[in-house]
C-alpha positions as CSV (number, residue, x, y, z in Angstrom):
1,M,133.2,-89.0,21.9
2,K,131.0,-86.0,22.4
3,I,131.4,-84.3,25.8
4,C,129.5,-81.4,27.3
5,I,131.3,-79.7,30.2
6,L,129.0,-77.7,32.6
7,I,130.9,-74.6,33.8
8,N,130.6,-71.5,35.9
9,D,132.0,-68.8,33.6
10,F,134.7,-69.3,31.0
11,G,137.2,-66.7,29.8
12,P,139.8,-64.2,30.9
13,P,140.8,-63.1,33.4
14,W,141.9,-66.6,34.4
15,T,142.1,-65.9,38.1
16,D,139.7,-68.5,39.5
17,G,140.9,-71.9,40.4
18,I,137.9,-73.9,39.1
19,K,137.8,-71.8,35.9
20,N,141.4,-72.7,35.3
21,S,140.6,-76.4,35.9
22,C,137.8,-76.2,33.3
23,R,140.1,-74.5,30.9
24,Y,142.7,-77.2,31.0
25,L,140.2,-80.1,31.1
26,A,138.4,-78.6,28.0
27,E,141.7,-78.2,26.1
28,R,142.9,-81.7,27.0
29,L,139.6,-83.4,26.2
30,A,139.2,-81.5,22.9
31,Q,142.4,-83.1,21.6
32,R,140.6,-86.4,21.1
33,N,136.9,-85.6,21.5
34,E,134.2,-83.1,20.5
35,V,133.7,-80.7,23.4
36,V,131.0,-78.1,24.1
37,C,131.3,-76.0,27.3
38,L,127.9,-74.9,28.6
39,G,127.5,-72.6,31.5
40,V,126.6,-69.3,33.2
41,S,128.3,-65.9,33.1
42,S,127.5,-62.2,33.2
43,G,125.7,-62.4,29.9
44,R,124.9,-64.5,26.9
45,K,128.0,-65.4,24.9
46,S,128.9,-67.9,22.2
47,F,132.4,-68.4,20.9
48,H,135.1,-71.0,20.0
49,W,138.2,-71.6,22.2
50,Q,141.0,-74.1,21.6
51,G,138.9,-76.5,19.7
52,C,135.8,-76.2,22.0
53,R,132.5,-74.5,21.5
54,V,131.5,-72.3,24.4
55,E,127.9,-71.4,25.1
56,L,127.2,-69.1,28.1
57,V,123.8,-67.9,29.5
58,K,123.2,-65.0,31.8
59,S,123.1,-65.2,35.6
60,P,121.9,-62.0,37.3
61,L,124.3,-59.8,39.3
62,Y,127.1,-62.1,38.3
63,F,130.0,-59.9,39.4
64,S,128.4,-58.6,42.5
65,P,128.8,-59.9,46.1
66,F,125.4,-61.4,45.8
67,R,126.3,-63.6,42.8
68,K,125.8,-66.9,44.7
69,V,122.4,-65.8,45.9
70,F,121.2,-65.3,42.4
71,L,123.1,-68.2,40.9
72,I,120.0,-70.3,41.1
73,L,118.3,-68.0,38.5
74,G,121.3,-68.5,36.2
75,V,121.1,-72.2,36.7
76,L,117.4,-72.2,35.8
77,N,118.3,-70.2,32.7
78,L,121.0,-72.8,31.9
79,L,118.4,-75.6,32.2
80,W,116.0,-73.7,29.9
81,Y,118.5,-73.2,27.1
82,S,120.3,-76.6,27.5
83,R,118.0,-78.5,25.1
84,N,118.4,-75.8,22.3
85,K,122.1,-75.5,22.8
86,L,122.7,-79.2,22.8
87,S,120.0,-80.5,20.5
88,E,122.3,-80.9,17.5
89,F,125.4,-81.7,19.4
90,R,123.8,-84.7,21.2
91,P,126.5,-85.3,23.9
92,E,127.4,-88.8,25.2
93,V,128.9,-87.5,28.4
94,I,127.9,-84.7,30.8
95,L,130.9,-83.6,32.9
96,S,129.8,-81.1,35.5
97,N,132.3,-78.6,36.9
98,L,129.6,-76.8,39.0
99,E,131.6,-77.3,42.2
100,T,129.4,-79.0,44.7
101,P,127.9,-82.5,45.0
102,S,124.4,-81.0,45.2
103,M,124.8,-79.4,41.7
104,A,124.8,-82.9,40.2
105,V,121.0,-82.4,40.3
106,I,121.5,-79.8,37.5
107,G,123.5,-82.2,35.4
108,W,120.9,-84.9,35.9
109,L,118.1,-82.6,34.8
110,I,120.0,-81.6,31.7
111,C,120.5,-85.3,30.9
112,R,116.8,-85.8,31.2
113,R,116.1,-82.8,28.9
114,I,118.4,-84.1,26.2
115,G,117.3,-87.7,26.5
116,G,119.2,-90.8,25.4
117,R,122.0,-92.7,27.2
118,L,124.4,-90.3,28.8
119,R,127.3,-90.8,31.2
120,H,127.1,-88.3,34.0
121,V,130.3,-87.3,35.9
122,Q,130.4,-84.7,38.7
123,M,133.5,-82.9,39.7
124,V,133.4,-82.0,43.5
125,Y,135.6,-79.1,44.5
126,A,133.7,-77.8,47.6
127,D,132.7,-79.2,51.0
128,I,129.1,-79.7,52.1
129,Y,127.7,-76.8,54.2
130,S,128.2,-76.8,58.0
131,P,126.6,-74.2,60.3
132,M,128.8,-71.3,61.2
133,R,128.6,-67.8,62.6
134,A,129.4,-64.8,60.4
135,P,128.4,-61.1,60.0
136,L,125.0,-60.8,58.5
137,Q,126.0,-59.6,55.0
138,S,128.7,-62.3,54.8
139,W,126.2,-64.9,55.9
140,L,123.6,-63.8,53.3
141,T,126.0,-63.6,50.4
142,E,128.3,-66.5,51.2
143,Y,126.6,-69.0,53.5
144,L,122.9,-68.7,52.8
145,P,123.3,-70.1,49.2
146,H,125.3,-73.0,50.5
147,W,122.8,-73.6,53.3
148,L,120.0,-73.7,50.8
149,F,121.6,-75.5,47.9
150,N,124.6,-77.4,49.3
151,N,123.2,-78.9,52.4
152,T,123.6,-82.6,53.4
153,L,120.2,-83.6,51.9
154,F,120.9,-82.0,48.5
155,A,124.4,-83.5,48.4
156,W,123.0,-86.9,49.2
157,V,120.5,-86.6,46.4
158,G,123.2,-85.3,44.0
159,I,125.6,-88.2,44.5
160,K,122.9,-90.7,43.9
161,L,122.2,-89.2,40.4
162,V,125.6,-89.6,38.8
163,D,127.7,-92.4,37.4
164,C,130.9,-91.1,38.9
165,N,132.0,-88.5,41.5
166,I,135.5,-87.1,41.1
167,A,136.7,-85.3,44.2
168,V,139.8,-83.0,44.4
169,S,140.9,-84.0,47.9
170,Q,141.1,-87.1,49.9
171,Y,138.9,-85.4,52.5
172,L,136.1,-84.9,50.0
173,V,136.4,-88.5,48.9
174,K,135.7,-89.6,52.5
175,R,132.9,-87.1,52.9
176,L,131.1,-88.4,49.8
177,E,131.6,-92.1,50.8
178,V,130.1,-91.4,54.2
179,L,127.0,-90.0,52.4
180,G,126.8,-93.2,50.5
181,A,128.5,-92.5,47.2
182,K,129.8,-95.7,45.7
183,N,131.7,-94.6,42.7
184,V,134.2,-91.9,43.9
185,C,137.7,-91.3,42.7
186,Y,140.4,-88.8,43.7
187,A,141.8,-86.3,41.2
188,P,143.7,-83.4,42.8
189,V,143.8,-80.1,40.9
190,G,147.0,-79.2,39.2
191,V,149.4,-76.4,38.4
192,N,151.7,-75.7,35.5
193,S,155.0,-75.6,37.3
194,E,156.7,-74.1,34.3
195,T,154.5,-71.1,34.3
196,F,154.4,-70.9,38.1
197,R,158.0,-70.8,39.1
198,P,160.4,-68.7,41.3
199,R,161.4,-65.4,39.6
200,K,163.8,-63.3,41.7
201,E,163.5,-60.3,39.3
202,L,159.8,-59.9,40.2
203,R,160.5,-59.9,44.0
204,A,163.3,-57.4,43.4
205,R,160.7,-54.8,42.3
206,F,159.8,-54.1,46.0
207,P,162.6,-52.8,48.3
208,E,160.9,-53.8,51.5
209,P,162.6,-56.7,53.3
210,F,159.3,-58.6,53.7
211,V,156.4,-58.9,51.3
212,I,153.0,-60.5,52.2
213,G,150.5,-61.3,49.4
214,Y,146.8,-62.2,49.3
215,L,145.1,-63.1,46.1
216,G,141.4,-63.9,45.9
217,H,137.9,-62.8,46.7
218,L,137.3,-60.4,49.5
219,T,135.1,-62.7,51.4
220,Y,134.6,-63.6,55.1
221,V,135.2,-67.3,54.6
222,K,138.6,-66.7,53.0
223,G,139.7,-64.5,55.9
224,A,140.2,-61.2,54.0
225,S,139.7,-59.1,57.1
226,I,142.2,-61.2,59.0
227,V,144.8,-60.5,56.3
228,L,144.4,-56.8,56.8
229,D,144.4,-57.0,60.6
230,A,147.5,-59.1,60.6
231,F,149.3,-56.7,58.2
232,R,148.5,-53.7,60.5
233,Q,149.9,-55.5,63.6
234,V,153.0,-56.9,61.9
235,R,153.9,-53.5,60.3
236,Q,154.2,-52.0,63.9
237,H,157.3,-54.2,64.3
238,M,159.0,-54.1,60.9
239,E,159.0,-52.6,57.4
240,L,157.0,-54.7,55.0
241,R,154.6,-54.5,52.0
242,L,151.2,-56.0,51.4
243,L,150.2,-57.0,47.9
244,L,146.5,-57.5,47.2
245,S,145.1,-58.9,44.0
246,V,141.4,-59.0,44.8
247,T,137.9,-59.2,43.4
248,T,134.5,-58.4,44.8
249,G,133.2,-59.9,48.0
250,S,131.3,-59.2,51.2
251,E,134.3,-57.5,52.8
252,W,135.1,-55.2,49.9
253,K,134.5,-52.1,52.0
254,L,137.6,-52.9,54.1
255,L,139.8,-51.7,51.3
256,G,138.7,-48.1,52.0
257,E,140.7,-48.3,55.3
258,L,143.9,-49.0,53.2
259,A,143.3,-46.5,50.4
260,N,146.0,-44.1,51.5
261,D,148.6,-46.6,52.9
262,D,151.8,-46.4,50.9
263,K,152.8,-49.9,52.0
264,V,149.8,-51.5,50.3
265,T,149.8,-52.3,46.6
266,L,146.3,-52.9,45.4
267,L,145.8,-54.8,42.2
268,G,142.8,-56.0,40.3
269,P,142.8,-59.3,38.5
270,T,146.4,-59.9,37.6
271,D,148.8,-62.6,36.4
272,A,148.8,-65.1,39.3
273,A,152.3,-66.5,38.4
274,E,153.8,-63.0,38.6
275,F,151.9,-62.2,41.7
276,F,153.1,-65.1,43.7
277,A,156.7,-64.8,42.5
278,S,156.6,-61.3,43.9
279,C,155.8,-62.3,47.5
280,D,157.8,-63.8,50.3
281,V,154.7,-65.2,51.9
282,Y,151.2,-66.0,50.6
283,L,148.7,-65.6,53.4
284,L,145.4,-67.4,53.2
285,P,143.7,-67.5,56.7
286,R,140.5,-69.3,55.7
287,R,137.9,-69.5,58.4
288,A,136.3,-72.8,57.4
289,S,136.5,-75.7,54.9
290,H,133.1,-75.2,53.5
291,G,131.7,-72.2,51.5
292,T,134.6,-72.2,49.1
293,V,136.9,-74.6,47.2
294,N,138.3,-77.3,49.5
295,L,141.7,-77.6,47.9
296,P,142.6,-74.0,46.9
297,N,144.5,-73.6,43.6
298,T,146.1,-70.5,44.9
299,V,147.9,-72.5,47.6
300,L,149.3,-74.8,45.0
301,E,150.2,-71.9,42.7
302,A,152.1,-70.1,45.4
303,M,153.9,-73.3,46.4
304,A,154.9,-73.8,42.7
305,C,156.5,-70.4,42.8
306,G,158.6,-71.3,45.8
307,T,156.7,-68.9,48.0
308,A,156.1,-69.8,51.6
309,V,152.4,-70.4,52.3
310,V,150.8,-69.5,55.6
311,T,147.2,-70.9,55.7
312,S,144.6,-72.5,58.0
313,A,144.9,-76.0,59.3
314,L,141.7,-77.3,57.6
315,P,140.7,-80.5,55.9
316,G,142.0,-80.6,52.3
317,I,144.6,-77.9,52.8
318,D,146.5,-80.1,55.3
319,E,146.9,-82.7,52.6
320,I,149.3,-80.4,50.7
321,V,150.7,-78.1,53.4
322,H,152.7,-80.0,55.9
323,D,153.5,-77.6,58.8
324,G,157.1,-76.5,58.8
325,K,157.9,-78.8,55.8
326,T,156.0,-77.6,52.7
327,G,154.3,-74.6,54.3
328,Y,152.9,-73.3,57.5
329,L,149.6,-74.1,59.2
330,V,147.8,-71.8,61.7
331,I,144.6,-72.3,63.7
332,P,141.6,-70.8,61.9
333,N,140.6,-67.4,63.2
334,D,143.7,-67.1,65.4
335,L,144.9,-63.6,64.5
336,E,147.6,-63.6,67.3
337,G,149.0,-66.9,66.0
338,I,149.1,-65.6,62.4
339,V,150.9,-62.4,63.5
340,E,153.5,-64.4,65.4
341,K,154.1,-66.7,62.5
342,L,154.6,-63.8,60.1
343,K,157.0,-62.1,62.4
344,Y,158.9,-65.4,62.7
345,L,159.1,-65.9,59.0
346,A,160.3,-62.3,58.4
347,A,163.2,-63.0,60.8
348,H,164.1,-66.4,59.4
349,E,164.6,-65.9,55.6
350,N,166.7,-69.1,55.0
351,E,164.1,-71.4,56.6
352,R,161.3,-69.6,54.8
353,R,163.0,-70.1,51.4
354,A,163.8,-73.7,52.1
355,V,160.2,-74.5,53.0
356,G,159.0,-72.6,49.9
357,M,161.2,-74.7,47.7
358,A,160.1,-78.0,49.4
359,G,156.6,-76.9,48.5
360,R,157.5,-76.4,44.9
361,R,159.0,-79.9,44.7
362,L,155.9,-81.4,46.1
363,V,153.6,-79.6,43.6
364,A,155.8,-80.3,40.6
365,E,155.8,-84.0,41.4
366,Y,152.3,-84.7,42.4
367,Y,149.9,-81.8,41.5
368,T,150.0,-81.5,37.7
369,W,147.2,-80.7,35.2
370,D,148.2,-83.9,33.3
371,R,147.6,-86.1,36.3
372,M,144.2,-84.5,36.9
373,A,143.1,-84.6,33.3
374,G,144.2,-88.2,32.9
375,I,142.1,-89.4,35.8
376,V,139.1,-87.4,34.6
377,E,139.4,-88.7,31.1
378,E,139.8,-92.3,32.3
379,N,136.6,-92.0,34.3
380,I,134.7,-90.4,31.4
381,C,135.6,-93.2,29.1
382,A,134.9,-96.0,31.7
383,G,131.3,-96.3,30.6
384,F,132.1,-96.8,26.9
């Protein structure tokens, strides 16, 4: 079978959850099928990877905080080049990994440009936009694109144009069904629990008794500023270290406040498995369910490393983090509650480690790449 996977970037560093999902799906599907990955990136690229052909077109300002604002230009570029890129390949299936249900419109248009009978499958990673207050720059760079292109109307149109929607959380399955989607299945993202595992020697590199980590974009919706505020307050009561593995975002300027802090280790894109194994706690205080991936890979990766997770009680996340059992949930935007939870975990090492290992067992049993890929492959082949 010939399969075209629509993607948003492809290649190292493999620090993005959706990009890692695409990588594994492409590798798995290429074992028994012909696969072409077609998507947007910082520039035009063409190469082969693990049995797949990868074709990328340019999206303006791709690595800037305004990348989502200009993504529509990259998508239009993708539409323009799709016929030339796929004219000889002639795919039988379009598998879109472009994150939101509204982006199914792009897959549908590509199907029309290619012509013929194609099965169209949409992966849904992100929630539909809901109104929310935010600082102006954050709203312009994070929420405006979702308001314009991932609103309820566009999502409703998108789900009507596909043969199958595959959602990564049970919450997203219900959201799509409420909108009227009839063919929706559940395929949670996965983690390689052999790569992501506890490694005491990595944690031993830092002498502080308590290490907090944050890995991800410096964006408002992910609560980057809350991480920094919580660190400042907790360090008034104990010795600790903050590990940051971050990329650009609307809150990038906040790093200047920590430039000379000897208790902050600032990293660029790094090996996620080593990062999480170096932390006692992974802190992800997301402000909302929408505007980013609904079921964060980073939470699963930290859990697989046996690292205790402190994150927001939001739909999708609460399916994997069971408070006090496989991780810890806090009220979104509750800085005081987060600070108290961190102080508690610093003082209760045995409980923290036990909960971390319970999280690892859950991920190793239920959240694997093979499970996700198997469900996706089954639904791709359902029409043939």
